[in-house]
C-alpha positions in Angstrom: -20.6 -0.7 -13.4 -23.3 1.3 -13.2 -26.1 0.7 -15.8 -24.7 4.0 -18.8 -21.5 2.1 -18.6 -22.9 -1.3 -19.1 -24.9 -0.1 -21.8 -22.2 1.6 -23.5 -19.3 -1.2 -23.3 -21.4 -3.6 -24.4 -22.3 -1.2 -27.8 -18.1 -1.2 -28.8 -17.8 -4.8 -27.8 -16.8 -6.3 -31.7 -19.1 -7.9 -33.5 -19.8 -11.0 -31.6 -23.3 -13.4 -30.4 -25.3 -11.7 -27.4 -24.5 -15.0 -25.5 -20.4 -14.0 -25.5 -21.0 -10.5 -24.7 -23.2 -10.6 -21.7 -20.7 -14.0 -20.8 -17.6 -12.0 -21.2 -18.9 -8.8 -19.9 -20.2 -10.8 -16.2 -17.2 -12.3 -15.5 -15.4 -8.9 -15.7 -17.8 -7.2 -13.5 -18.9 -9.6 -11.0 -18.2 -8.5 -7.8 -16.2 -9.5 -4.7 -18.2 -11.2 -1.9 -18.9 -8.9 1.0 -17.6 -9.6 4.0 -16.9 -7.8 7.8 -15.1 -4.4 7.0 -11.6 -5.3 6.8 -8.7 -3.4 9.0 -6.1 -1.3 7.0 -2.4 -1.0 7.3 0.4 1.2 7.1 3.5 -0.8 6.4 6.8 0.8 7.5 8.7 -1.4 5.1 12.9 -0.3 5.7 15.9 -2.2 4.3 14.7 -5.1 2.0 16.9 -7.5 3.9 14.1 -7.0 6.0 12.3 -9.7 3.6 14.7 -12.5 5.1 15.9 -11.4 8.2 14.4 -12.3 11.7 14.1 -9.6 13.7 11.5 -7.4 16.0 9.8 -5.7 12.6 9.1 -8.6 10.9 7.6 -10.2 14.2 5.6 -7.4 14.5 4.5 -7.8 10.9 3.7 -11.5 11.7 1.8 -10.4 15.2 -0.4 -7.7 13.5 -1.2 -10.9 10.8 -2.2 -12.9 13.3 -4.8 -10.5 14.9 -7.0 -9.5 12.0 -8.8 -12.7 9.5 -7.2 -13.6 6.6 -8.4 -11.6 4.0 -9.9 -12.2 -0.3 -7.3 -10.1 -1.8 -4.7 -7.3 -0.5 -5.0 -4.2 -2.4 -1.3 -2.8 -1.9 0.0 1.2 -2.6 3.8 0.8 -2.8 6.2 3.5 -2.5 8.3 2.2 -5.0 5.8 1.8 -7.8 5.3 5.5 -9.6 3.6 6.0 -12.4 2.1 8.5 -15.4 -1.0 8.2 -14.2 -3.1 5.8 -11.9 -3.0 2.0 -12.5 -3.6 -0.9 -11.1 -1.5 -4.8 -12.3 -4.1 -7.0 -13.8 -2.2 -9.9 -14.4 -3.0 -13.7 -12.6 0.6 -14.2 -11.9 2.7 -11.6 -10.9 6.0 -11.7 -11.3 8.6 -11.2 -8.0 10.6 -7.4 -9.0 14.3 -7.4 -7.3 14.0 -4.0 -7.7 17.0 -3.3 -5.2 20.8 -3.6 -5.8 24.1 -4.3 -3.8 22.4 -6.7 -1.4 23.6 -10.8 -0.8 22.4 -13.2 -3.8 19.6 -15.1 -1.0 17.8 -11.8 -1.5 17.6 -11.8 -4.7 17.1 -15.8 -4.8 13.3 -14.8 -3.2 10.4 -15.4 -5.1 6.6 -14.6 -3.7 4.6 -16.3 -6.2 1.0 -14.8 -4.7 -1.7 -15.0 -7.4 -3.2 -11.5 -8.9 -6.6 -10.8 -9.2 -7.6 -9.8 -12.4 -11.4 -9.8 -10.7 -9.8 -7.2 -8.2 -7.7 -5.5 -10.6 -11.3 -4.3 -12.8 -13.5 -3.8 -9.7 -10.8 -1.3 -8.2 -11.0 0.2 -12.0 -14.6 0.9 -12.0 -14.5 2.2 -7.9 -12.4 4.8 -8.6 -14.4 7.6 -10.3 -11.4 10.3 -9.6 -9.0 9.7 -11.8 -8.7 6.7 -14.9 -7.5 3.9 -13.7 -5.1 1.6 -16.3 -5.1 -2.1 -15.8 -1.1 -3.4 -15.7 -0.1 -6.5 -17.4 3.6 -5.6 -17.2 4.8 -4.8 -13.2 4.2 -7.3 -10.8 5.2 -6.8 -6.9 7.8 -4.6 -6.2 9.7 -4.9 -2.7 7.6 -2.7 -1.1 5.1 -5.2 -1.2 6.3 -8.5 -0.8 8.6 -7.7 1.7 6.9 -7.2 4.0 3.2 -9.0 2.8 5.7 -12.2 2.8 6.0 -12.1 6.8 2.3 -11.5 7.2 1.1 -15.0 4.4 4.1 -16.3 3.8 1.9 -19.6 2.2 1.1 -17.1 -0.8 -2.0 -17.9 -1.1 -3.8 -14.3 -0.9 -4.7 -12.8 -3.8 -2.6 -9.1 -4.0 -2.7 -6.7 -6.4 -0.2 -3.4 -6.3 -2.4 0.8 -7.4 0.5 2.6 -8.5 1.1 6.3 -6.9 0.8 9.1 -9.8 4.5 11.1 -8.9 2.1 13.9 -11.0 -0.1 14.8 -7.8 0.3 16.6 -4.6 -1.1 14.9 -1.7 -4.3 16.2 -1.1 -5.0 14.4 -4.6 -3.6 11.3 -2.9 -5.7 11.7 -0.3 -9.2 11.9 -1.4 -8.0 9.6 -4.5 -7.8 6.7 -1.1 -11.4 7.5 0.1 -13.2 5.8 -3.1 -11.5 2.9 -2.1 -13.4 2.0 1.2 -16.0 0.0 -0.4 -13.1 -2.7 -0.7 -12.8 -3.3 2.5 -16.3 -4.6 2.8 -15.6 -6.8 0.2 -12.5 -8.9 2.2 -9.7 -6.8 0.7 -6.8 -6.0 3.1 -5.9 -2.2 2.0 -2.1 -2.1 2.9 0.0 1.2 2.3 4.1 0.4 2.0 6.8 3.2 2.9 8.2 5.0 5.2 7.5 8.2 7.7 11.0 9.2 7.7 12.7 8.2 4.8 15.6 10.0 4.0 18.5 7.8 2.4 20.9 10.0 1.8 21.2 10.9 6.2 21.8 7.1 6.6 24.4 6.4 10.0 26.0 3.6 8.4 27.8 2.9 11.2 24.4 2.7 12.9 22.7 0.4 10.1 21.8 -2.4 12.6 21.0 -0.2 15.9 17.3 -0.2 16.5 15.9 3.0 18.2 18.8 5.8 16.5 17.4 8.5 15.1 18.7 12.3 14.9 16.9 15.2 16.3 14.5 15.6 13.3 13.8 12.5 12.3 12.3 12.1 15.8 10.9 15.7 16.3 9.0 15.0 13.0 7.7 11.4 14.1 6.4 12.4 17.1 4.4 15.3 15.2 3.2 12.4 13.1 2.1 10.8 15.7 0.6 13.1 17.6 -1.8 14.2 14.4 -2.1 10.5 13.2 -3.8 9.9 17.2 -5.7 12.6 16.6 -7.2 12.2 13.4 -5.5 15.9 12.3 -4.7 14.9 9.3 -4.4 17.7 7.4 -0.9 18.7 8.6 0.0 15.4 7.4 -1.8 16.0 3.7 0.3 19.6 4.3 3.8 18.2 5.3 5.9 20.5 3.0 4.6 23.5 5.6 5.4 21.2 8.8 9.1 23.0 9.1 12.9 21.7 8.7 12.4 18.6 10.8 9.5 17.3 8.0 11.6 18.8 5.2 14.9 16.6 6.4 12.5 13.8 7.2 10.4 13.4 3.7 12.8 15.1 1.1 11.0 13.1 -1.9 7.1 11.8 -1.3 7.0 8.5 -2.4 7.4 6.9 0.9 5.1 9.2 2.4 2.5 9.3 0.4 1.4 5.7 1.1 0.5 6.8 4.5 -2.0 9.1 3.6 -3.8 6.5 1.8 -3.9 4.3 4.8 -5.2 7.5 6.4 -7.7 8.6 4.1 -10.1 4.9 5.3 -10.3 5.8 8.7 -14.1 5.9 9.9 -15.3 7.7 12.9 -15.8 4.4 14.6 -12.6 3.5 14.2 -9.3 2.9 16.3 -5.6 3.3 15.2 -2.8 1.2 16.7 0.7 2.5 15.9 3.4 -1.0 16.0 6.9 -1.6 15.0 7.2 2.5 16.2 11.3 2.5 16.3 13.9 5.2 14.3 16.4 2.6 12.5 20.3 4.0 11.5 19.0 7.5 12.3 17.3 8.5 9.2 14.2 6.3 9.3 11.9 5.2 11.0 9.5 1.6 11.1 6.4 3.0 12.5 3.3 1.7 11.1 0.0 1.7 11.7 -3.4 -0.5 12.2 -7.0 1.3 11.5 -9.6 -1.2 12.5 -13.0 -1.1 14.1 -13.9 -0.6 17.7 
């Protein structure tokens, strides 16, 4: 928070002793400690059942967690929280949201009791200038967040907040907004985008649900093009995905699972390496391809 904002905030607080005002503001704007730059992850989360199954994809999540320093906190942009405007969760104890249906009771029984971080929520709000960020106290952790983060940090000992996707805004807006999060990486914050590059549930091959590696021709075509763009740091075609032809139209019928990828790619810097993992199609019309970006 800069001096002008600080003075303005102080001025509009209710009439209370100055010492109490200053104490409250110091807590509100207390910065996170500086650290080495954290990696950034895009995780293809796939079916909610990945939360309780043992398979190659959850092993991939665990492996990548073992390759990076445990973060001070996590900021997750999930495909499953779309809002009118941009919000971050700001509660101390976010609830585990079971935002799905038709799955076994064992999945609904899962709880992921990671703490929240009102401090990180406040810092994220102060960091972003492109949008007015609201502090949310009702949402929690949806399955786009907890179903994958539980494999990275099974002890639920890392604070987690979520940032929503403003469904009113185009892809370029999200890409530019993401760039404003860059400073959080140097404060021990692991930024995670959770979605799927190729995600068309209407086209799922239900008879191939357990066949890892099976993808329709259009899904494979789009996936290969996406990966080429990612490897070459050519992000504009991905931002303009609606102009990339029929395969992309089938692969991204709605934007919410694709947009978290743009948040991650926007944070890549010139001296960083991009690694793809869990790079397989499933059930014809989904890909689990995930991305790790880190300093070389």
